[in-house]
C-alpha positions in Angstrom: -67.8 272.2 101.9 -70.5 270.2 100.0 -73.4 268.9 101.9 -74.2 265.3 100.9 -77.7 264.0 100.8 -78.7 261.1 103.0 -78.9 258.9 99.8 -75.4 259.9 98.8 -74.1 259.2 102.3 -75.8 255.8 102.3 -74.4 254.9 98.9 -70.9 255.9 100.0 -71.2 253.8 103.2 -72.6 250.8 101.3 -69.7 251.1 98.9 -67.1 251.2 101.6 -68.7 248.2 103.4 -68.6 246.2 100.2 -65.0 247.2 99.6 -64.1 246.0 103.1 -66.0 242.7 102.6 -64.1 242.1 99.3 -60.8 243.0 100.9 -61.5 240.4 103.6 -62.3 237.7 101.0 -59.2 238.6 99.0 -57.0 238.3 102.0 -58.5 234.9 102.9 -58.1 233.7 99.4 -54.5 234.9 99.0 -53.5 233.5 102.4 -55.0 230.1 101.6 -52.5 229.5 98.7 -54.8 228.2 96.0 -52.7 229.4 93.2 -52.6 226.2 91.3 -55.7 224.1 91.2 -54.2 220.6 90.8 -56.7 218.4 92.5 -60.5 218.1 93.0 -60.4 219.6 96.5 -58.6 222.7 95.3 -61.0 223.0 92.3 -63.9 222.7 94.6 -62.5 225.4 96.8 -62.0 227.7 93.7 -65.6 227.0 92.7 -67.0 227.9 96.1 -64.8 231.1 96.2 -66.0 232.1 92.8 -69.7 231.5 93.7 -69.3 233.5 97.0 -67.6 236.5 95.5 -69.9 236.7 92.5 -73.0 236.3 94.7 -71.9 239.0 97.1 -70.9 241.4 94.4 -74.1 240.9 92.5 -76.2 241.5 95.6 -74.2 244.6 96.5 -74.3 246.1 93.0 -78.0 245.4 92.7 -78.6 247.5 95.9 -76.3 250.3 94.8 -77.8 250.4 91.3 -81.4 250.7 92.6 -80.9 254.5 93.0 -79.1 255.0 89.7 -81.6 255.4 86.8 -79.3 256.8 84.1 -77.8 253.9 82.0 -74.5 255.7 81.4 -74.1 256.3 85.2 -74.9 252.7 85.9 -72.3 251.5 83.5 -69.7 254.0 84.8 -70.4 252.9 88.4 -70.1 249.2 87.5 -66.8 249.8 85.7 -65.4 251.8 88.5 -66.5 249.3 91.1 -65.0 246.1 89.5 -61.9 247.7 88.0 -59.5 247.4 91.1 -60.8 244.1 92.5 -58.4 241.1 92.1 -58.4 237.9 94.0 -56.6 234.5 94.1 -53.0 234.6 95.1 -51.8 235.0 91.5 -54.3 237.9 91.0 -56.0 236.0 88.2 -59.4 236.5 89.8 -61.4 239.5 88.3 -64.9 240.4 87.4 -66.8 240.9 84.1 -70.3 242.2 83.5 -72.5 241.6 80.4 -76.1 242.3 79.6 -78.3 239.3 78.7 -77.9 240.1 75.0 -74.2 239.5 75.4 -73.1 243.1 75.3 -70.0 243.6 77.5 -70.7 246.3 80.1 -67.5 246.0 82.0 -64.3 243.9 82.1 -61.7 244.5 84.8 -58.8 243.2 82.6 -59.8 243.6 78.9 -61.1 247.1 78.6 -61.2 246.7 74.8 -64.2 244.4 75.2 -66.3 247.1 76.9 -69.2 248.1 74.7 -68.8 245.1 72.3 -71.5 242.5 71.7 -69.9 239.1 72.0 -73.0 237.0 71.1 -71.1 235.3 68.3 -67.8 235.0 70.1 -66.4 231.4 70.1 -63.5 230.1 72.0 -60.8 227.9 70.5 -63.0 224.8 71.0 -66.0 226.4 69.2 -68.1 227.2 72.3 -70.3 230.3 72.2 -68.8 231.4 75.6 -70.9 234.5 76.3 -74.1 232.9 75.2 -73.5 230.0 77.6 -72.7 232.4 80.4 -75.8 234.4 79.7 -78.0 231.3 79.7 -76.5 230.2 83.0 -77.2 233.6 84.5 -80.8 233.7 83.2 -81.3 230.5 85.2 -80.3 232.3 88.4 -76.6 231.4 88.2 -74.2 228.6 87.3 -70.9 227.3 86.2 -69.6 227.2 82.6 -66.4 225.7 81.2 -64.7 227.5 78.4 -61.4 228.7 77.1 -60.1 232.2 77.6 -56.8 234.1 77.2 -55.2 234.3 80.6 -53.9 237.7 81.6 -50.2 238.0 80.8 -50.5 235.3 78.1 -51.4 235.1 74.4 -52.9 231.6 74.7 -56.3 230.4 75.7 -56.5 228.3 78.9 -59.3 226.2 80.2 -61.4 228.2 82.6 -64.4 227.5 84.8 -66.6 230.5 85.1 -69.4 231.3 87.5 -72.1 233.9 86.8 -75.2 235.3 88.4 -77.7 238.0 87.5 -77.3 241.4 89.2 -80.7 241.8 90.9 -83.0 244.5 89.5 -81.0 244.9 86.3 -80.6 243.2 82.9 -76.9 242.5 83.7 -75.0 239.5 84.9 -71.6 239.4 86.6 -69.1 236.6 86.6 -65.6 235.5 87.4 -63.7 232.3 86.9 -60.6 230.2 87.6 -58.1 229.0 85.1 -57.8 225.2 85.3 -54.7 223.0 84.9 
């Protein structure tokens, strides 16, 4: 049987606590029935949910990544962590992580984006989506409206994203909600 170091045990416990926290948030969100944001109150609730889950995840990842110095290990850990997390009743909530130069570090849905620099990516309306998200994260966090392909569709839909920097790293994490 392998003996785990105190640091490994602490990291494991931290990860489990974060997983429990996100499970609780996901259950709350799914039981609340916010699947279709059709009015200002529902959109406000979506915005607050996005901000809460992003902030909590950024803080948790920042703590976990403090002890991981190897860049490949950091990227692998981020990808593993965000991969299974889904929220909102229709499972359209997921995370993505970029560095501030717009290189995709991790994407829970579109794995083909990982490792690609999207600095010059424009949505169907001509917005430099990732540049705008990076700028908002550099300011400490914020909301950005853009268009993105919704999972299960081939078309772009209006989306409101929220991003924050991951403390102690050159990464930012975000999520969003598809708007009507």
